[in-house]
Each structure stands twice: as structure tokens, then as C-alpha cells.
N, C-alpha and C positions, 0 to 999 in steps of 0.2 A: 504493499501500499504505497510502504516514503517513496514508489518511486512514479508514482501518477503526479503531476505538473499541478493540479487543480484539485484537488481533495475535495473542495468546498462543494464540488457538481455533484457528492453523491448528499449533499445534507439535503434531509426530508423537509417536507413544506412542515409550520406551523399545526399542529395537529388543528388547531380550531378556526383556522382558516384566514386569523386576524389577530395581526403582529399587536395591535395595540390590545385588546383583549386579554392576550398572553401576558402583554408590560404588563396589564395592571392587577393582573393577577399573580406575580412575579412581585412588582414593586410591592401589592398591597398586605400579599399574606404568605408569601416565603422569605426573603430574602430577611424581615427585618425578624425572623424566628430562624433564617440559619444561622448553625454554630459557627465560628469565625475558622475553625479548622478546615471544616467545607463548603466555607466561603475562599479562604486560600489556595485551596485547593482546585477547584472553581475559578477562580482565575488564575493560577497556574495551567487550566488546560488553554485557556483563551491567546498564549503565545504557544499552542499545539497544530500543526496545521490539520487534526485529524480530532482537533479539541471538541468538536460536534459532537462525535459519538458517544462522548461520556452523558450519563447520566442525566438526564433535566432533571435542576432542580426540587420543582414542584413535585413529581414522580418520587424524589428522595425525601421530601418532607410523608408521602403517603405512607410510602414503608417503613418510617420512623414511627408512625402511630401504630400500622400494624404490629412492628418489633417488641414496642413497651406493652402492646399488648398480649403480645406471644409470650414473652420473656423466654426467648430462646436458646441456649446452653451450647448447640451444639449445629452448626451452621454450614453451605456452601454453596459458595459461588462458581458459576461459568462464566469466563469472559471477565476481565479484570478493568484492561487498559490500564489509567493512571490509577485507580481507586477509588473515585470518588462515592460508588457505593461500596467498597469496600470500608472505609473508613465508617461512612457513615451507620453500617452495620454492627461495625465494633464499638461503635460509640455507643449502641443501644442494647447491647449485651451487656450481661453480667461482667464482671472483673476473671471472675475463670473459663468464660465462655473460649470458643474456638471455633473460629471458620476455617477449611478449607478452599483456600482460594485457586481457581484453574483459569490457566491465561498462557497461549504459545507467545509472548510479549513480553520478555522481563525488562526489556529497553525502557518499555513505559510505563510498567510497576514504579521501574526507580525514580522515576518522575515523582509521584506524589512520597514516597516513601519518607523523604524527610517529615513532610507533616504528619504523616503516621508516626512515624515517631516523636515527632515533638508533640503530639496530643495525645502520647503513652500508650498504644493501646496495638503496638506491633509485637507483642507478648502473644495477644490472641489472635494473629496470623501465620497460617503456616499455605504460605504459597509455593504453587508447584507451578513450573515454564515446563507446559506440554497442551498438544492434543488435549480437548477435555476425555472423548471418549473412551480412547483405553484407560486413563486413570479412574473413569467411573465404573469402567466392565472392572479392573482392578478390585476397585472396592468389594463391590459385590460379589467377588470370587469370599469375602471371607461370611459368613451368614452372619456374626454379630453386626455388621452393618446395614442389615437389613431393617429399616423402621428404625435405625438409631436419630437419624438427624430431624430435627423440628421446623428448619426452614429453608429455603433453596430460594437464591437470586438466579437466576438466565438471564445475561445481555452477550450472547455470544452469536459463533450467524447463523442466520436464520435459515438455511437449510436443512440443519441439522436440529433442528428445536422437536421435532419429533421422535428423534434418536435421543435427545437428553430425553425428553419425557418418560421416554419408556426407561430408561435407566433409574431416572430418581425419582418416580412414584414408588419406586421400590427401595428408595434407599430412606424417604422420609416417612412419619412415622402418622399413623393415622389419629389425623387431628393439626398436622402438621401444615406448614405452606408454601407452595411455589409461586414464583412473584415472576411473568414472563415478560422484557420489555420489548419495546419497537411492533409491538403487534397489532397496530392500524398501519403502520408504514408511512407516518405522515399524513392517511387516509387515502392513499392511494390503493388501497383494498377495495375501495370503493368504487375506484373509476375503471371508466372500459382498460381496458388494457393499449389497445390504439394510443390512450392519452398517457400514459404512464413511459418515462424514456427509457429504449432500451438499458440502460446500465441499471435502471434499478427493479427491473421485473424480476428478476430471480428471489429479492427477495421477498418482493411483493407477493410473489404466488406463493410461497416459501409461506409467510404470514398466514395467507387467506385458508395452505391444505392448514396450516396449526391450530387456526380457528377452529374449523369443520372438526379436528380432531379432537378439544378438546370439546365442544360441544357434545358430542359424539359418549366420551369418556363417563361409564358409571362412576368409576370411584373414588372425583372429584367434585365440589359444590366450584363454583366457581365465578367471576364479574369480569367480563371486558371493558376497561375504563377509559377513559377519552384525555387520562392525567398522562401526561408528561407527551411520550408520543404512543401513547396506547401500550397499557399494563392488561395482563388478563394473569387474575387473582386467581389463583386453586388452594381447596383447601382438602384434602386427601380422607375422603371419607368409607374407602374400602382398598 
């Protein structure tokens, strides 16, 4: 991705289709309550050519509420980038909570690591530089891991969301949450395919397939929300 001359062409449209309304929500309800460490990391992302792929702060605010309600001690994150969502999770789980964090790019994680250390939560994080599927499969080789995680956050390659879900649903306990980001793909999931820019069609089609999969999955209760770039929030029930 670093070799692409203009990464900004991959930026999704504002999900609400209104820059002014999005700005209002952020400035009125999100930024005033954003912890200083998250603000520092968000501002660091502004200097990264791919900074726009980080978890959006309004999605982060909802996740913070969910984490406080769930009070998870063992979580997993697929797709870390510079660590905004990872830091958010670490700030909202107990001191002895643990996060298994998986990403293919250690360099991006290292951008946010100084902020994570400054916030005093690095001890909660086990960062693994690897494609996620082999790590998830390895975790499932140990029966003790099945149903042992309380919470999962997924913000990685959309084409593998269905594959991630089939593994994570076994790792998350009954009553645990799985939160998938970018499931509305900037609203493009509702666009006629001929209007979707060619370079975004793969992710858009993957999001459509994934949302259909969740709708038909009796193992979860879920809410497909328009927060951020679309959060699909699933609660395992079977």
C-alpha cells in the first residue's frame, strides 16, 4: 500500500453523506470527551498517508461504551494499523486485561506504540505481526481457547471478514461481542455497482456478502449501525 502514489483515493465517503453533520457530531459529542492519549494518536495519524483507515473516533466512542458495559478481560483485535482502536480497548479493560492484537504491519503499530506506552497500557497488549487467519487457526488448535475471549474487534481486509467470523465465533464466549468495522463501506453497499469506483468494488462486495452472512447467522444477535464507517455489532448467543 505504501507504493500507491495517492492513497487518499481509497478514502470512503462520509457515511452520513454530509460533511457538516459529521463535523457537528464529532465536535459536539466526540472530541470533547476523547481521552488525551487517543487524541494524540489520532493527530499522529493525520501525518500518515494511510491515516484515514484508522478507526473513526465516533465509532471509538461507541466501542468505549460497549467495553465499559461488557468489562472484558480477554480480547482479540484483527487489524491494528497504528493502534487507535487498540489503545481505546486497552484504556477500557481492567488493569490485568489482555489483548491479542494481530496485524501484518509492525511499522504502523510502532507509530502508535510511544503513545500506548505513555498511556501506561502496553502491558495489556500481545502484538503479533502476522496474517490473522494462521494465528486464529493456531488458537483454535487448543480447545481451551474456544469460548475464552470476551470481545473481538475486526478492522482488516474485508475480503476475509467471513473467514475471520467463522473462527472468531468459536473463540468468543456466549454473551461476548464481536465488532466489525467498515461494514457499510462509505455507503457504497447501497450504490448500484456501476457507480462504485473500480478500486473499491472488492471491499464493497465483501461488505455486502459479510452483512448477509451475519443476517443469516443464528449464532448471533446483531445491529448494523451507521456509526463511523458502519459497525456491525454482534453478540454471540449460541
